[in-house]
N, C-alpha and C positions, 0 to 999 in steps of 0.2 A: 504493500500500500504506500509506503513511504516514497518509493521510487516513482510511482504514478503521480503522487501529489507534487513531488519535486519537478516533474515534467511540466505541470500546468501553471506553476506560479508565475513565470515570466509572461506568459500569455494573458493570465488573469490581471496582472498589474497593468499590462498594456491596455486592456479594455477598461479597467477601473479609472485610469487617468485620461481616457478619451474625452476631449472637450465636448463632443456632440451630445453625450448623455447628460453631462453636468449643465450645459447651456439649456438643453431642452427642459429639464426638470425645474431649473430656476425660473424660466419663463412661465412654466405652468403654475408654479407656486405664487406668482404675482397676480394671478387672475382671481375672479370672484370666488370660485370654488377651489382655490389653489390647494388647500390641505388635502382634501379627498382625492383630487385628480393627481396631485404629486405622488401620493402614496400608491395610487393605482398604476401610475407610470412606472414607479420603482418595482412593483409587483410584476408588471408585464415584462420589464427588462430582465428580471431574474428568471421568470418562467420561460422566456424565449431562449435564454442561454441554456437552461437545463434541457428543454425540449430539443433544440437543434443539436446540442452536444450529444444527447442520448441517441438521436437518429444517426449521427456520425459514428458513434461507438458501435452501434448495431452493424452498420455497414463495414466498419473496420474489423469487427470480430468475424465477419464472413469472408475476409480476404487474407487471413493468416498473417496479421501484422507482426506476429512473434513466432519464432521457430527455435525450439529447444531452449527457451528462456532468453534468447537473443533476438534483437530486432531483425525482421526479414530484410533482404536486400532492397526490395521495392520501397520500404519506408525511408531508406537513405535518399533515393531519387525523389520521393514525395517531399521530404524536408527541403531539399535543394529547390524544388519547384515552388514550394510555399515561400521560401526565402526570397526567391526572385520575384514572386508576386508582391511581396511586401515592399521590395525595392521599387517596383513599379508604382505601388500605391503611394510611397513616399515622394516619388518624382511627380506624380499627378497632383498630390497635395500641395507641393511647393509651387507647381506651375499655376494652379488655381489661385493660390495665395498671392502670387506675383502679378496676376492678371489685373487685379484691382476691381474685378467685377463683383456686383452685389450677389452673393450666393445665399441670401436669406431664404430658407425653405418656405414653401407656400403655406404649410400647416401653421406657421407662427402667426399668420394673419387671422386664423380661425380658432386659435387655441382657447379664447375666452368662451367659446360656445361648446367646448368639449365636455363630455360626461365621463364618469369612471370607465365605462366600457371602451370608449374611443381612446381614452388615456392608456388603458392596458394595451390596446392594439398598437398605439404609437410606440409604447415601451418595447413591445415584442419586435416591431419593425426596426427600430433604431438599435436595439440591443443585439439582435441575432441576425438580422438580414442585411444591414448596411454593409457594404463591401469591406470596410476596414475591420470591423468586428468579426465578420464572417471568416476572413482569412485567419485571424487569430484563433477563433474557435476551431477551425479546421486543424490548425497546428496543435492545439491543446488535445483534441480528440486523437490525433495521430500519435502524440506523445504517450497518452494513456494506453492506447491499443498496443503499441510496440513493446510495452513492458510485459505483456502476457499475464498480467495479474488476474485473479479470479473476478468474476462479474461483480460481486459485492464490493470488492476493493476499487474496481473501476467506477462504480456508482458513487462511492464516497469521494474519490478524487474529482469526479465531475461536479459533485455538490460543493466541494471546496473551491473549485474553479469559479462556479457561479456566484458563490458568496463573496469571494475576493473581488471578482469582476464587477460586483454591484456596489462596492464601497463608495466609489466616486459619486454615483447618483444618490446614494443614501445620505451623504453628508449634507447637501442642501435641505433634504427632508428633515434631518435631525435639527438643523439650524432653525428651520421654520417652526418646529414644535417645541423645542427646548430653549431657544433664545429669542423669545417672542419680542421683547423690547428692542432688540438690535437686529432682528432678522432681516428687515427690509433693506437696510444699508449694507449688511454683510452679503446678502444674496445678490444685490445689484453689483457690488464690486467684484464678487466671484464670477458672475456672468460676463461682465465686461472684460475681465482679465483673461478668462478662458476663450472667449470669442476672439479677442485681439491676438492671442498667441496660438490659435487653433492649428494653423499650418505648421508652425515650428514644432509644437509639441507632438503632433501626429507623425511628422517626418522623422523626428528623432526616435520615437517609439518604434516605428517601422524599421528603420535602419538597424537599430540595436538588436531587435528580435530577429531580423533577417540574417544578420551576421551569425547569431547563435544557431539558427536553423541550418544555414549553409555549412557551418563548421561541423555540426552534429551529423548532417547528411554525409559529408565527406568522410567523417570518422567511421560511420557505419559501412560505407562502401569499401573503405580501406582495411576493415577488420578481417 
């Protein structure tokens, strides 16, 4: 179990500090029904990561990711491919950031009309389906599968991944509920900081994790 958990931590941290989730939940918390919608968004974020990760683990278990307690050769190639994908994501992120175009998503203009169900749906979409998190979750699932751990241990590792990956979006919700007097100012500054540095943060995350993936992949192929 320990090996499987160790595999997911870098990917979980990458998702946790992803600005998109933090910005989204702080925007949601500033609306009329911010408390309930913010919590619903956090729930959707967590459930999306668990559901998508579980699907990937099922697929991974059917492709013999582990052989004799060691990662199969194909997982080495997969890690290199995931690493290259992350480098591409980093490049695209910086290109979009440098273009100066307004990349404000359309849902932000409608967020005040959201109910908890739509908030959960948005959390699932941004947490599990957006390309940056999707690649990170793919990497985490591949890391768990290649350990060859029993199904129960893999489930625990996936749960740990989802919990750590949800820390970033849970911080604004915690501020909203437990720091009532100062919440508005803190959330505004947090949202502005994360939005302003979105491109840099995501590019650095992607490059660091890509380097780890490519290095691990080369190590598996060379073994």
